[in-house]
N, C-alpha and C positions, 0 to 999 in steps of 0.2 A: 527308222525312227530312233533306235538306240544310239546310232552314230550322231544324229542331230542333237540329241540330249547331251551326249558326251561333249560335243563341240561347244554347245552353249555353256556347259560347266567349265570348260577350259578357258573360254573367253572371260567368264565371270571371275575366275581365279586370277587370270592375268591382269585384269583391270584392278582388282582389289590389291594386288601386289605392287602395282606401279605407282600407287599414291593418288590415283584418280579419285576426285570427289566432285559431285555436282556443284555448280556455281551457286545455285539457289537452294541447296540442300538444307535440311533442318539440323540444327544442333540442339538436342534436347527438345524442349517444348516450343521454342521460338525459332522461326526461320532466321538464320544468321544475317543474310543479306537484307532482309526486310527491316530488321532493326535499324540498320545504318541508313537505308533508303528513307525510313520514316523520320529521320533527322535532317532531311534535305528540303529546304524551302526553294521553290522555283520562282525566280524573279519574273515579273511581267516581260513578255517578249514583243518587241516591235515587229512590224511587217504585216499589219492588218489582219486579215482572217487566218492566214497561215500561222502567224505568231500566236494568235489566240488558240487555234487548234493544237499547235505543238505544246504550248504551256499546259492546256487541259489534259493532253495525252500523258505528258510527263507527271502531272499531279496524280492522274489515275494509276500510273505504273509505280510511282515511288511512294505514294500515300503519305507524303510529308506533311508537316504542320501547316495550318492555314495562315500563320503570321510569321514574319521573319524573326521576331524576337524569341520565338519558341524553338528556333532551329539551331543545330550545331554547325550546319553547312548551308551555303547559298549557291544555287546553280544559276549562272547567268549565260544566256544563249543569244547569239546574234545570227540572223539569217540573211543570206543573199540569194537572189533568184536570177536565173537567166532563162530566156524563152527563145526558142529557135523553131522556125517553120521547117519541117522536114519532109513534107510531101506536097507536091505541086500538081495541079491539073495542067492541061495543055495551055490554058489561058493565064498561067502563072498565079492562079488562085491557090492559096495555102489550104490544104485539107487536113493537116495534122501538125500538132505542135509537140515539142519536147520541153518539159519544164525541169530544169536542173536546180536543185536547192542545195546550198551549203550552209551547214550550221556549225559555227565555232562556239564551243562551250568552255566555261571556266568554273570550276568548283572551288569555292573559298571557305575557309573556316570562319569562326566567329570573329577573329581578329583581322579578317580580310586577307589572310595569307593564302596564296594559291596552293591548293592541295593537288589538283590535277587539272589538265586541260586537254582539249582535243578538237577534232573536226570530223564531221560526218557529212557525206554527200549522198544524194539520191536523185534518181531520174525517173520521172513519170511522164506519160504521154496522154494526149486527148485528141479526139477527132473534131474537126470543124464541120458542123452539120448545116443543112439549109436553114434550119430554125435557129435564130440567135439564142433562144432560151435553151435549146438542147446543147448548143456549144458552151454556154455559160455553165450549165449543169455539169457537163463533161470536165470543164476546167476546174470547177469546185471539187469534184470527186477526185481528180488527180491531185489537187492540193491536199485533200484530207488523207489520201494514201501516203503522200510524201511526209506529212506530219507524223503519221503513225509509224512509218518506217524509221524516220530519224529518231523519234522518241524511244523506240525499242533498241536502236543501236546505241544511243546515249546510255540507256539503262544497263546494257551489257558492258559498255566501256567502264562505267562506274562500278559495276559488280566485279569486274576483273581487277580494277585498281584496288578496291577494298579487300578482295580475296588475297591479292599479292601482299598487301600491307599487313594483313593479319597473319598470314603464313610465315612472314619474315620475322615476326616477333618472337 
């Protein structure tokens, strides 16, 4: 038990000495990352339900302003989707699909200068059931998981960008 406590103390000291700081850590009373995220307006995203879900997830994560005029930054995201049958029965009926989504994003400032840009991809799968309703529900759930995954990765990318930008000042 004493050895374990000593080991944890050594790890804590090593991390504090290397300059490690949490990406979403608080600086004083306000979370540093959240202040910047709150200044990002998420533009409407095309691509039917997936675009709608992705935009809502980004709004929830970033908590930005509801209107573009109130924002210091604008986030524009474009989505592409590929669908591939990956499991076949003996009669060549597809029983499972992979949905691959690629989101290319661009963050611009108020003067529409590009601040940062990037790309995120995710892969989700769903089974094709005997019931068309069950298959549709499976597809929609896979799309929701993809939107959540991409939104979280974009938030991390933006957090890393702003953390680097503020640490180099």
